[in-house]
C-alpha angles and dihedrals in degrees: 000000000000127000137165115220123216092262091054098258111143118213121195138178118200108243093216101029107032089227113158116222133179128195111200120206115256098028098087092078093069114118116267094209120059118228111280130213117252109287115253122225111242121238118232109286093005094116089075096052107039094116142002090272093060124110097249091055104053093136092061092072129065117273115295118253093192139347133194118221139185132014091301093050095234111190125237118190128211097356108196115247092244090057100045093105095048089088135025112242115223087187132012136188122200139147121279108249091218105039125201089214107027133212086246089058092058092043098048100035101036105022092241117170125190114258123243092260092062092045091052092046091051091051091050092048092050091050089063108082091216092050093045092053090047092053092046091055094046094046091050092049093051093045091052091052099043103029090230113125122196136172113266091251092052092046091050092056091051094045093049100035104041124126100226109083136178124217110204130191120217103247129071091177128015118277109276094019115168099189133037094245094067090096124184105232130172088267094056091059118093115252089254093050091049090048090054091048091048095047091046088055091049090053089047090053090054092047094051092046090051094045097051108055093184094057116112092185142359115225113215121194145147124216112197118196128353098282087060093050102268119147092200132031087231121112112257143138128216130217119196125184113218133182094228131037094225137241096291093058089044089053093050092048090054090052091047092054089073099029118033090183093054096132093049092052100036101037116015099038092043090051091051093047093049096040093243098135107121105181145337143196130184101287103020145037137198130218138181101254125238123222101015124144088227131033101279141183122206121206116196128194110224092204122122086231116095108192116069094227092053092057119105119252088256091051092052091046091053092057091042094053093055094043089049092049092051092049089051090049090049096052134225097275101054112097109237143176121211113199128187119211124187142143113290108240092246098044117124098220132055119256130181124241109250135172120209120203114197128193105219095205101134139042119229109232142171097316092055093043093051100042103024085226108125125211112222110186096209121051120216094256092054090044090053092048092052093046095048092051092048094046092051090054092046091050091051088053092049093240099127131053119288116249098039111143112214132207114315091012087077120090135202088259089064091061099051108124118211101182092111093049104077093170093053112105 
């Protein structure tokens, strides 16, 4: 539900969440980007060592599970510690040192034991003096933070075989950056680079789901900048296996039990009726979302496939191109969350793959806590207007994928969802 009152106040209710949101006139003019400290000039070579995710600091993260190298993003698995600097990783996947759901959680609550392949990899990694020293440092750091002390062999298994991974892109700042504020965000990648990053994440999702048999779901998200929850201003996604999908998925499944075409009726048709469609490509569309606590875009795959890793290459690329375009339209200095939503593998009803991009430009406070009415400073119509204008400029500059239809160029056919039509090709 979305309605504008005579005084200009916009009231919304999230179709899938029930969240109540108001947009009050006069607040939309607030700056999106908070004031920044004076940019600092980078020293020669500093761009590759600004944080622990940078390419000159590979040994500060847990051992790599896989990296992608070269212009074709060829994948190398289990690179030994002593060979990490032999290639430059365009993309890397490794375990989060401080997991949300730990290896101990799966071991103690589900009786999970690491498979032979992980045990052998840990032994190989420890046999390399460079790898052994890396694991000793990481194990000591985690023990100091958590108070949990393990033998080096036990710690190695947890560090290599956990189910909370990080996918990191190469750049901290854009190539050729002069100052430290020239950050490399999703939107500064080329469409092809973003597609490789996106597809790499999809494959990582499949790998984590397969490796953790007790996982009901793998949460995929990207926190960009500190106000959105990021520890480093370095582009990365996180993937966390969990043993329940959570109350929001449960709510949507209950709604789906009586309306299999829920997302068509509640999201796509509403967006068409209210002129909230932002952009589309063959295989996906984007809308300005209704009923979000923060200004939010929603990108929906129109494929009949539900799980991200069962999509075709073209289907993944369609979603990637729109997500990339919206990041580019947002800009590198707006704090954002990117959330992936999809049908849990064991769910009884079909659900589409969708990606939500949130602008974290406000902080809920006492009013929201007391009333559960959230104040969003930009209403969906204004969000759509801003995005369409930015996308048109980006397209003219050749900075987003070719073939993206923007604003009124989109048709109702673009927003037809096929997730509940498994026989549709």
